[in-house]
N, C-alpha and C positions, 0 to 999 in steps of 0.2 A: 477695370481689372488691372492688377499690378503688372508692371512690365517684367519684374523679376519674380518667377515662380519657384521659390526654393522648396516648397512643400511637394513631395512626390506622392502621387496617387498610387493606390495598390496596383501591382503588376506592371508599373512603369519602370522598366529596367533598361539600361543601355545595352548595346551589343558588346559583350565582353571580348570576343575575338577581335573585333575592330579596334577596341581600346588597347588590347594586348599588342597588336601589330604596331599601333602608334607609339606605345611606350617603348617597345623594342627599338624602333627607329630613333626615338629621342635619346635613349641611353647610349646606343651605339654611336650616334652622331657626336655626343660629347666625348666619348672614349677616343674616337678617331681624331677629332679635332685636337685633343690633348697631345697626341703624337705628331700630327701633321704640322702643328704650329709651334712645337717646342724650340726648334732651332731658330726660327724667325723671331719668336718672342725673346729669346736669349740675346740674339744679336742686336735687335732694335731697341729693346727696353730692359735688357739685363734681367729678364723675368721669364723663365721657361713656361710659366702658366698664364702669361699675360692675356693671350687671346681666349683661352678657356675661361678665365675669370670674367673677362669682358662679355663673353657669350652668355655666361650664367647670370650676370648682373643685369644686362640690358636686353637679353633675349629670353632666357628661361624664366626669370622672375616676372617680367611683364607678360610673357606667354602663359604662365600659370594663372595669373590674374585674369587674363582674357579668357582662358579656358574655363575657369570657375564661373565667370559671369555668363558666358554663352551657353555653357552646359546646363545652367540653372535658369535659363531664359526660354520660355516657350517659343519655338521657332516661328510660329505664325505672327508673333508681334513684330517681326522684321518687315512685314508687309506695310506696316503703318509708317515706318521711318526709312524705307528703302530709298525714296527719292531724296530726302534731305541728306542722307549719308553719301549718296552718289555726288550730289552737288558740292558737299563739303570736301570730299576727297579730290574732286576736280579743281576746286578753288585752292586747296593746299598745293596741288601739283602746279597750278598757275603761279603761286607764290615762289616756288622753287625755280620755275623757268624765267620769270619776269621781274624778280626783285633781288636785291643784294643778299637776302636770307638764303637763297639757293647757292650751294657750293659745288664747284666742279672738281672732279677727280678722274684721272685717266682719260680725259677727253669727253667725259659725260657729266651733265648737270642733273643729278638725281637725288641729291641729299639736302635735307633741311636741318640746319644746325640750331638747336635750342639749348644753349649752354652746353652741359656735358652730354646731352642726349642728341643723337643723330637719327633722323627719321627718313625713310625712303618712301615717299607717298605712292609711288607706282605699285608697291607691294600691297598697300591698302586698297588701291583702286581695283586690283585683281578681284578682291572679294566684293566690294560694294557694287561694282558693275554687274556681277553675276547675281547678286541678291536682287538688284533692281530688275534685271532681265527676267528672272524667275517670277517676280511679282507682276511685271507687265504682261508676260505671256499667260499667266494663270488668271488674270483679271476677267471676270465674267462681263458679258454685255457687249463685247467687241470682238470681231473676227481678226485676231492678230496673226493667225497662222496661214490663212488662205487669201486674205485681201491685200492687194498691192499698196493701196493708199494708207490703210490702217495698220498694216503689219510689215510688209517687206521693206518699203521705203523708210519708215521710221527706224527699223532695225539697222538698215545700212547707214543712216544718218548718225545714230547713236554710236555704232561701231566705228564709223569714220572719225567722229569727234575724238573718241578715246585714242584711236590710232595716231591721229595728227599730233596730239599733245605728247604722246609717248615717243614718237619719232623725233620730236624736237629736243628730247633729252640728250642724246638719242638712246632708245631702248627698243631696238627692233625685235629682239627675241621675246621681250615681254609682250609686245604687240601681237606676235604670232601666237603665244600661249593664250592670251586673253581672248583673241578673236576665234581661235580654234575651239576653245571651251564654249564660247558664246554660240558658235555655229552648231555644236553638238546639242546644246540646250534647245536652240531653235528647232533643230531637226526632231528631237525627242518630244517637242511640244505638239508635233503633228503638222509642221509646215510642209508646203508642197515641195516635192523633190526638185522641181525646176528652180525654185528659189535658192535651194542649197547649191545647185550647180552654178547658177549665176553668181552667187556670192563667192564661191571658190574661184571662178574665172576672173572676177574683178580683183580679188585679192592676189591671185597669181600674177596678173598684169602689173598691178601696183608694186608688188614685191620685186619683180624683175626690173622694172624701171628704176626703183630705188637702189637696187644693187648696181645697176649699170652706171648711174650718175654719181655714186659715192665711192671714191677710190678705195677706202679701207674695207668696205663691204665687198667690193669687186675682187680685191686681193684675197680675202678669206674664201670667197667662192671659187676662184681659179686655183688657189693652192690646194683645195680639197681634191680636185681632179688631177693635179700634178704635184703631189706633196714632196717629191724628191728633187724638184727643180730649184727650190729656194729654201734649203734647210736652215739657213741663217736668218731668213725673213719670214714670209707668210707661212711656210711649212714648219717652222721651228717648234711652235707650241704642240701641234699635232704629233710631230715626230717624237718629241720628248715624252709625251703622254704615252705613246705606244711602247717606247723603250721601257718606261717605268712599269707599265702593266705587264709587259713580257718578262721582266726580271723577277716577278713574283712567282712564276711557275704555278704548280698545283696547290701548294700549301703556304706559300709566301716566305719572306725572309725573316719574319718575326715582328711582333708588335714593337714599335719604336725604332726599328732597324732600317727604315727607309734611307737609301743613299741619295735619293734625288729630290727630296722634299724642299730643299732650300737652294742649292747651287744651280740646278738644271731645269727643274719643272716650274713654269710660270703658274701663278695663281694656285699654289699647292693647297691653300686652305679655302679657296673659293671654288671655281668651276672645275678645277683639276683634282679635287679631293678623292674622286672615285679611283683615280690612278694610284693614289697612295694606298687606298684600301686593297686594291688588287696586288700591289707590291708587297704589302705587309701581311695580308691574310690569304693571298693567292687566289686562284680560280675558285676554290671552295668558298672562301669568305665573300668574294664579290658576287658569286651566284646565290649565296645565302641571303645577301642584302637584297638582291633583285627579287628573290622569292618572298621576302617580307613585304616589299612594296606591292607585289602581286596579290598577296593575301589581303592587305589593307584595301586595295582597289576592288578586288573581286567581292570581298565581304561588303564593302560599301555599296556596290551596285546591286547586290542581293537585298540590302536594306532598302535602297531606293525603289526596287520593284514592289516591295511590300507596303510602301507609304500610301496612305489612303487618299490624300489630297494632291492636286496637281502642283501646287506651289512647293510643297515639301519634296516631291519627287524631282522636280526640275532643279531645285536648290541643291539637293544632294548630288545629282548628276553633274551639275556645273562645277561644284567645288571639287569633286573627285576627279573630273576630267582635267581640271587645272593642275592638280598635283601630279596626275599620271603623265600628262603631256610634258610637264617640266622635267620630271625624272627621266622620261624617255629621251628628251632632247639632250640633257646633260650627259647621260651614260652613252648615248649614241655618238655624240660629238667627241668625247674623250676616247672612245673606243675606235674612232676612225670611220664610223658608219655615216656620220653627218659632218658638215662643216663646223669648225669651232665657232661657238656663238657667245660665250660668256655667261650662259645660263648656269645658275648654281643648282646643287642637288638638294631637294627638299629635306628638311630636318637634319641634314648632315653638314652642309657647307657653313662656313663662318658668315654671320650676318644677323645682328640683333633684331632688326625690323622684320626680316624674313621669318625668323624662328617664332617671334611673338605673334605675327599674323597667322602663320601656319597652325600654331597651337590654338589660337582663337577660332580658326576655321574648323579644326577638329572638334572643338567644343560645340559648335553649331551642329555639325553632323552627328555627334554623339547624342545631342538633344533630339534630333530628328529620329534617331534610332529608338529612343524611348517610346515614341508614339507610333512606330511602324507596325 
């Protein structure tokens, strides 16, 4: 059987509401990035649209290719290549960490430079790990959900390996997103509740220890509880984000009129872009964006509920959970509800690899919806 099934059978149609929500996020993301990056592009490269063009060339174009391939590939074929894909993504991550090809920026070694193309392997690992986990848990003939030796311990080992590699970058927030998504998949597969509790306990202890022994993580954590004690240091980012959000009021200052996007707000095109949205479009615009995310996720979970096979259901739940958790962490952190983490906003923030991988992921879920 061919891997790429471009011929659609009768009555096999994608979920159009799901795709509409995805398209709305994609278009809105490019529109917002054009405004948020204009000053930065002009000052650094004398090109107001530098970051927008870069996002289109290296994110949108590769994302459209990935979406086209995965949308037209029958999702059950991924079961055959799940393990090789996971191994390959781990090897590429190892290349970034342990060879000169990996490049550091801002204190983190997360990028692989291949000529003009920059790849962030951790973004790819987000997908390949969940694809393999859904394959592993849905495989017949072994009790993965209730057996300690065949299920719980291997799950912890796989999760631990991924966590260690990502912490070495360091990418603590990515670890949290992947492991929470994996835990949701494990729970939805029918795992014993005690295994979920034990996993959460082990994860909480490990995270607390990591925060305690790492000065910059500890500073972020403490500044969250005392944001006004160090406004020029650990509390600066959070404070500026809240000022930017608050200046938007109900309807915003107007598209392209942000006063904070370059001089005051750190990472205005990255993890702080939601603050720019709130400033320019106001509470109404920010709430509308959250509503579109809600529609995408809710519709996706309705699709997952109707999927006939275990693999498709778990795959859909895992990929949706990943997007939802990342969006929640980003918006929560920038709004002052969570510590600042550096997590970007899916489909909206600047980042070619992230956008391309997200679009490819949506292609997988759209294909699942055709057979639900």
